[in-house]
Backbone as JSON Lines, residues from 0, in Angstrom:
{"i":0,"aa":"M","n":[58.5,-56.68,16.85],"ca":[57.47,-56.45,17.2],"c":[56.76,-55.59,16.25]}
{"i":1,"aa":"P","n":[55.92,-55.89,15.59],"ca":[55.1,-55.41,14.79],"c":[54.49,-54.23,14.43]}
{"i":2,"aa":"D","n":[54.3,-53.29,13.33],"ca":[54.24,-51.44,13.73],"c":[53.01,-51.76,13.41]}
{"i":3,"aa":"L","n":[51.98,-51.28,14.72],"ca":[50.7,-51.18,14.75],"c":[50.27,-49.16,14.11]}
{"i":4,"aa":"P","n":[49.14,-49.27,13.8],"ca":[48.55,-48.31,13.19],"c":[49.07,-47.43,14.25]}
{"i":5,"aa":"R","n":[49.54,-45.82,13.8],"ca":[49.49,-44.68,14.96],"c":[47.52,-44.03,14.93]}
{"i":6,"aa":"Q","n":[47.41,-44.09,16.07],"ca":[46.28,-43.34,16.49],"c":[46.48,-41.98,16.34]}
{"i":7,"aa":"P","n":[45.77,-40.77,16.07],"ca":[45.72,-39.17,16.31],"c":[45.49,-38.86,17.87]}
{"i":8,"aa":"P","n":[46.5,-38.1,17.79],"ca":[46.63,-37.75,19.57],"c":[44.94,-37.11,19.86]}
{"i":9,"aa":"V","n":[44.6,-37.07,21.23],"ca":[43.57,-37.04,21.87],"c":[43.6,-35.21,22.25]}
{"i":10,"aa":"P","n":[42.95,-34.39,22.15],"ca":[43.64,-33.04,22.36],"c":[42.68,-32.87,24.11]}
{"i":11,"aa":"P","n":[43.47,-32.19,25.02],"ca":[43.24,-32.17,26.3],"c":[41.96,-31.18,26.29]}
{"i":12,"aa":"A","n":[41.08,-32.06,27.22],"ca":[39.53,-31.46,27.65],"c":[39.37,-30.21,28.38]}
{"i":13,"aa":"G","n":[38.63,-29.16,27.25],"ca":[38.88,-27.6,27.89],"c":[37.54,-27.53,28.72]}
{"i":14,"aa":"P","n":[37.4,-26.89,29.27],"ca":[35.89,-26.27,29.9],"c":[34.72,-26.39,29.63]}
{"i":15,"aa":"P","n":[33.54,-26.48,30.59],"ca":[32.58,-27.28,30.1],"c":[31.65,-26.22,29.14]}
{"i":16,"aa":"G","n":[31.07,-26.61,27.8],"ca":[30.54,-25.8,26.8],"c":[31.47,-25.56,26.03]}
{"i":17,"aa":"R","n":[32.57,-25.92,25.58],"ca":[33.43,-25.34,24.4],"c":[33.66,-27.33,23.97]}
{"i":18,"aa":"D","n":[33.66,-26.89,22.77],"ca":[33.64,-27.95,21.89],"c":[34.86,-28.7,21.32]}
{"i":19,"aa":"E","n":[35.39,-29.67,21.83],"ca":[36.74,-30.13,21.93],"c":[37.76,-30.12,20.31]}
{"i":20,"aa":"F","n":[36.83,-30.22,19.71],"ca":[37.59,-30.49,18.24],"c":[37.99,-28.63,17.07]}
{"i":21,"aa":"D","n":[37.07,-27.81,17.44],"ca":[37.69,-26.24,16.9],"c":[37.77,-25.5,18.08]}
{"i":22,"aa":"G","n":[37.18,-25.6,18.93],"ca":[37.8,-24.59,19.71],"c":[36.24,-23.28,20.52]}
{"i":23,"aa":"T","n":[35.41,-23.75,19.13],"ca":[34.23,-22.57,19.36],"c":[33.73,-23.0,20.72]}
{"i":24,"aa":"T","n":[32.61,-22.1,21.2],"ca":[31.57,-22.62,22.56],"c":[30.45,-22.79,21.48]}
{"i":25,"aa":"T","n":[29.28,-23.08,22.1],"ca":[28.47,-24.05,21.98],"c":[27.3,-22.87,22.79]}
{"i":26,"aa":"V","n":[26.43,-22.62,22.47],"ca":[25.32,-21.87,23.53],"c":[23.7,-22.64,23.07]}
{"i":27,"aa":"E","n":[23.33,-22.79,24.13],"ca":[21.66,-23.28,24.16],"c":[21.29,-22.44,23.77]}
{"i":28,"aa":"R","n":[20.35,-22.44,22.11],"ca":[19.18,-21.18,21.89],"c":[18.14,-21.35,23.29]}
{"i":29,"aa":"Q","n":[17.64,-20.77,24.07],"ca":[16.18,-21.0,24.39],"c":[15.1,-19.83,23.63]}
{"i":30,"aa":"T","n":[13.6,-20.49,23.85],"ca":[12.95,-20.2,22.51],"c":[12.16,-19.01,23.6]}
{"i":31,"aa":"Q","n":[12.02,-18.04,22.66],"ca":[11.22,-16.87,23.75],"c":[9.58,-17.42,23.5]}
{"i":32,"aa":"K","n":[9.12,-17.07,24.25],"ca":[7.18,-16.84,23.51],"c":[6.71,-15.04,23.57]}
{"i":33,"aa":"T","n":[6.84,-14.82,22.12],"ca":[6.11,-13.56,21.6],"c":[4.59,-13.51,21.49]}
{"i":34,"aa":"E","n":[4.06,-12.57,22.13],"ca":[2.65,-12.44,22.03],"c":[2.71,-11.53,21.01]}
{"i":35,"aa":"P","n":[1.0,-12.03,20.5],"ca":[1.06,-11.15,19.49],"c":[0.57,-9.62,19.71]}
{"i":36,"aa":"P","n":[0.3,-8.65,18.92],"ca":[0.7,-7.14,19.58],"c":[-0.98,-6.93,19.68]}
{"i":37,"aa":"R","n":[-1.02,-6.25,20.62],"ca":[-2.74,-6.38,20.95],"c":[-3.23,-4.89,19.75]}
{"i":38,"aa":"L","n":[-4.6,-5.64,19.67],"ca":[-5.28,-5.28,18.9],"c":[-6.37,-3.59,19.22]}
{"i":39,"aa":"Y","n":[-6.79,-2.9,19.06],"ca":[-7.67,-1.79,18.99],"c":[-8.51,-1.66,17.96]}
{"i":40,"aa":"Q","n":[-9.98,-1.49,18.74],"ca":[-10.81,-0.6,17.47],"c":[-11.36,0.58,17.31]}
{"i":41,"aa":"V","n":[-11.13,1.14,15.85],"ca":[-11.65,2.09,15.68],"c":[-12.84,2.98,15.01]}
{"i":42,"aa":"L","n":[-13.19,3.27,16.51],"ca":[-15.08,3.48,16.06],"c":[-15.03,5.6,15.66]}
{"i":43,"aa":"L","n":[-16.19,5.17,15.31],"ca":[-16.98,6.34,14.69],"c":[-17.89,6.85,15.61]}
{"i":44,"aa":"L","n":[-18.22,8.24,16.29],"ca":[-19.12,8.32,16.9],"c":[-20.11,9.25,16.62]}
{"i":45,"aa":"N","n":[-21.2,8.95,16.56],"ca":[-22.76,9.67,16.13],"c":[-22.89,11.24,16.26]}
{"i":46,"aa":"D","n":[-22.45,12.23,15.92],"ca":[-23.51,13.53,15.89],"c":[-24.67,14.27,15.2]}
{"i":47,"aa":"D","n":[-25.06,14.94,15.54],"ca":[-26.2,15.61,14.48],"c":[-25.77,16.43,13.34]}
{"i":48,"aa":"F","n":[-24.72,16.88,13.09],"ca":[-24.52,17.82,12.02],"c":[-23.81,17.11,11.17]}
{"i":49,"aa":"T","n":[-22.67,15.83,11.79],"ca":[-21.45,15.44,10.16],"c":[-22.93,14.69,9.08]}
{"i":50,"aa":"P","n":[-22.34,15.06,7.71],"ca":[-23.39,14.6,6.84],"c":[-23.37,12.66,6.77]}
{"i":51,"aa":"M","n":[-24.15,11.62,6.27],"ca":[-23.76,10.91,6.43],"c":[-23.46,10.58,5.19]}
{"i":52,"aa":"E","n":[-23.27,11.52,3.98],"ca":[-22.42,10.91,2.69],"c":[-20.61,11.28,2.97]}
{"i":53,"aa":"F","n":[-20.46,12.35,4.19],"ca":[-19.13,12.3,4.5],"c":[-18.73,11.2,5.61]}
{"i":54,"aa":"V","n":[-19.37,10.51,6.1],"ca":[-19.31,9.51,7.17],"c":[-18.3,8.28,6.14]}
{"i":55,"aa":"V","n":[-19.81,7.88,5.06],"ca":[-19.08,6.96,3.86],"c":[-17.96,7.09,3.11]}
{"i":56,"aa":"M","n":[-17.78,8.37,2.67],"ca":[-16.87,8.75,2.21],"c":[-15.49,8.63,3.35]}
{"i":57,"aa":"V","n":[-15.35,8.93,4.43],"ca":[-14.62,8.07,5.27],"c":[-14.04,6.69,5.31]}
{"i":58,"aa":"L","n":[-15.61,6.03,5.48],"ca":[-14.94,4.72,5.42],"c":[-14.35,4.09,4.12]}
{"i":59,"aa":"Q","n":[-14.84,4.84,3.08],"ca":[-13.98,4.04,1.93],"c":[-12.76,4.61,1.86]}
{"i":60,"aa":"E","n":[-12.47,5.84,2.37],"ca":[-11.26,6.03,2.03],"c":[-10.43,5.98,2.97]}
{"i":61,"aa":"Y","n":[-10.77,5.58,4.54],"ca":[-9.73,5.5,5.02],"c":[-9.58,4.27,5.83]}
{"i":62,"aa":"F","n":[-11.01,3.34,5.62],"ca":[-10.76,1.95,6.25],"c":[-11.09,1.65,5.24]}
{"i":63,"aa":"R","n":[-11.1,1.47,3.56],"ca":[-11.08,0.83,2.5],"c":[-12.08,-0.28,2.43]}
{"i":64,"aa":"H","n":[-13.52,0.2,3.3],"ca":[-14.69,-0.45,2.95],"c":[-15.36,0.09,1.45]}
{"i":65,"aa":"D","n":[-16.04,-0.75,0.67],"ca":[-17.04,-0.75,-0.46],"c":[-18.32,-0.08,0.34]}
{"i":66,"aa":"L","n":[-18.83,0.46,-0.95],"ca":[-19.67,1.57,-0.57],"c":[-20.58,0.69,0.15]}
{"i":67,"aa":"D","n":[-21.24,-0.7,-0.08],"ca":[-22.25,-1.17,0.65],"c":[-22.12,-1.28,2.33]}
{"i":68,"aa":"T","n":[-20.98,-1.92,2.46],"ca":[-20.34,-2.33,3.78],"c":[-20.38,-0.68,4.7]}
{"i":69,"aa":"A","n":[-19.56,0.22,3.77],"ca":[-19.4,1.48,4.47],"c":[-20.95,2.38,4.79]}
{"i":70,"aa":"T","n":[-22.04,2.03,3.77],"ca":[-23.22,2.73,4.32],"c":[-24.16,1.6,5.08]}
{"i":71,"aa":"Q","n":[-23.81,0.58,5.24],"ca":[-24.01,-0.2,6.99],"c":[-23.31,0.39,8.1]}
{"i":72,"aa":"I","n":[-22.15,0.54,8.29],"ca":[-21.3,1.02,9.34],"c":[-22.2,2.32,9.57]}
{"i":73,"aa":"M","n":[-22.38,2.79,8.73],"ca":[-22.85,4.47,8.48],"c":[-23.95,4.4,9.32]}
{"i":74,"aa":"L","n":[-24.74,3.61,9.2],"ca":[-25.93,3.45,9.53],"c":[-25.82,2.52,11.06]}
{"i":75,"aa":"K","n":[-24.94,1.79,11.23],"ca":[-25.26,1.71,12.78],"c":[-24.83,2.89,13.62]}
{"i":76,"aa":"I","n":[-23.27,3.11,13.1],"ca":[-23.37,4.8,14.04],"c":[-24.38,5.4,14.17]}
{"i":77,"aa":"H","n":[-25.15,5.58,13.2],"ca":[-26.68,6.58,13.31],"c":[-27.45,5.77,14.42]}
{"i":78,"aa":"H","n":[-27.44,4.93,14.31],"ca":[-28.67,4.31,15.03],"c":[-28.51,3.95,16.77]}
{"i":79,"aa":"D","n":[-26.79,3.54,16.72],"ca":[-26.66,2.93,17.84],"c":[-25.64,3.72,18.55]}
{"i":80,"aa":"G","n":[-25.25,5.36,17.89],"ca":[-24.47,6.26,18.76],"c":[-22.63,5.98,18.13]}
{"i":81,"aa":"R","n":[-22.25,4.69,17.71],"ca":[-21.16,4.38,17.93],"c":[-20.54,3.16,16.73]}
{"i":82,"aa":"G","n":[-19.95,3.05,15.57],"ca":[-19.58,1.85,15.02],"c":[-18.09,1.73,14.87]}
{"i":83,"aa":"V","n":[-17.81,0.38,14.82],"ca":[-16.77,0.02,14.56],"c":[-15.99,0.24,12.67]}
{"i":84,"aa":"C","n":[-15.08,0.64,12.6],"ca":[-14.6,0.96,11.45],"c":[-13.75,-0.04,10.83]}
{"i":85,"aa":"G","n":[-12.57,-0.74,11.72],"ca":[-11.88,-1.66,11.79],"c":[-10.75,-2.36,13.01]}
{"i":86,"aa":"V","n":[-10.1,-3.1,12.85],"ca":[-9.54,-3.66,14.23],"c":[-7.96,-3.45,13.65]}
{"i":87,"aa":"F","n":[-7.06,-2.71,14.79],"ca":[-5.58,-2.64,13.74],"c":[-4.85,-2.87,15.49]}
{"i":88,"aa":"S","n":[-3.46,-2.89,14.68],"ca":[-2.49,-2.26,15.86],"c":[-2.46,-1.24,16.22]}
{"i":89,"aa":"K","n":[-1.91,-0.68,17.66],"ca":[-1.79,0.21,18.48],"c":[-1.41,1.16,16.96]}
{"i":90,"aa":"D","n":[-0.37,1.28,16.62],"ca":[0.18,2.51,16.26],"c":[-0.55,2.49,14.49]}
{"i":91,"aa":"V","n":[-1.25,1.86,14.13],"ca":[-2.0,1.97,12.83],"c":[-3.73,2.49,13.61]}
{"i":92,"aa":"A","n":[-3.84,1.82,14.32],"ca":[-5.35,2.4,14.79],"c":[-5.32,3.96,15.3]}
{"i":93,"aa":"A","n":[-3.7,4.51,15.81],"ca":[-3.75,5.84,16.35],"c":[-3.82,6.73,15.11]}
{"i":94,"aa":"T","n":[-3.36,6.35,14.07],"ca":[-2.75,7.23,12.49],"c":[-4.2,7.03,12.03]}
{"i":95,"aa":"K","n":[-4.82,6.36,12.15],"ca":[-6.18,6.44,11.17],"c":[-7.03,7.41,12.25]}
{"i":96,"aa":"V","n":[-7.01,7.34,13.19],"ca":[-7.7,8.41,14.06],"c":[-7.37,9.76,13.85]}
{"i":97,"aa":"E","n":[-5.95,10.27,13.9],"ca":[-5.72,10.98,13.51],"c":[-5.88,11.74,12.13]}
{"i":98,"aa":"L","n":[-5.9,10.79,11.23],"ca":[-6.31,10.92,9.69],"c":[-7.82,11.4,9.38]}
{"i":99,"aa":"V","n":[-8.75,10.62,10.0],"ca":[-10.16,10.79,10.03],"c":[-10.23,12.25,10.91]}
{"i":100,"aa":"L","n":[-9.85,12.56,12.19],"ca":[-9.93,13.24,12.74],"c":[-9.49,14.72,11.96]}
{"i":101,"aa":"A","n":[-8.59,14.99,11.12],"ca":[-7.75,16.41,10.23],"c":[-8.76,16.3,9.36]}
{"i":102,"aa":"A","n":[-9.4,15.05,8.66],"ca":[-10.38,15.43,7.31],"c":[-11.66,15.74,7.87]}
{"i":103,"aa":"A","n":[-11.95,15.5,9.2],"ca":[-13.16,16.16,9.77],"c":[-13.09,17.08,9.64]}
{"i":104,"aa":"R","n":[-11.73,18.36,10.42],"ca":[-11.76,19.73,10.65],"c":[-11.74,20.11,9.3]}
{"i":105,"aa":"R","n":[-10.9,19.57,8.41],"ca":[-11.04,20.26,7.12],"c":[-12.15,20.53,6.64]}
{"i":106,"aa":"A","n":[-13.07,19.75,6.85],"ca":[-14.06,19.78,6.28],"c":[-15.61,20.53,6.76]}
{"i":107,"aa":"G","n":[-15.02,20.76,8.47],"ca":[-15.7,21.64,8.74],"c":[-16.74,20.82,9.31]}
{"i":108,"aa":"H","n":[-16.73,19.61,10.35],"ca":[-17.44,18.55,10.67],"c":[-16.86,18.06,11.64]}
{"i":109,"aa":"P","n":[-18.03,18.15,12.67],"ca":[-17.7,17.59,14.47],"c":[-17.04,16.1,14.64]}
{"i":110,"aa":"L","n":[-17.38,15.34,13.71],"ca":[-17.11,13.88,13.5],"c":[-16.06,13.62,14.46]}
{"i":111,"aa":"Q","n":[-16.29,12.49,15.42],"ca":[-15.23,12.35,16.44],"c":[-14.98,10.74,15.83]}
{"i":112,"aa":"C","n":[-13.77,10.3,16.38],"ca":[-13.05,9.32,16.11],"c":[-12.07,8.81,17.3]}
{"i":113,"aa":"I","n":[-12.57,7.36,17.78],"ca":[-12.02,7.01,18.64],"c":[-11.17,5.81,18.62]}
{"i":114,"aa":"M","n":[-10.26,5.55,19.57],"ca":[-9.61,4.02,19.35],"c":[-10.15,3.15,20.56]}
{"i":115,"aa":"E","n":[-10.35,1.92,20.83],"ca":[-10.36,1.43,22.15],"c":[-9.82,-0.23,22.55]}
{"i":116,"aa":"A","n":[-9.45,-0.59,23.17],"ca":[-8.69,-1.85,23.22],"c":[-10.08,-2.91,22.52]}
{"i":117,"aa":"A","n":[-9.37,-4.16,21.56],"ca":[-10.32,-4.7,21.22],"c":[-10.44,-5.95,22.49]}
């Protein structure tokens, strides 16, 4: 009888989900749907005491608006009673509100800054 080439032995079948060749377990990855963070508008409210120049300075310093944009937002606040300074994530918006309120207090102005869900 001629010699036949030898076949490698077949490893015994393990439990389901086990790789039969190296003994590792494979897990199927499930994709998770994540929603983008909710955004919040930071608004300045009009009052009869805070100087317009201070509002423009706040818009430039804390919200990085150029002089023309800051002036337009200030005029909107003056005429409409409130104006949007920017839209941010919740933590950033809350921090900006606190920074603006602290700056207004230091300067002795009653300027009000709030945040609302966008």
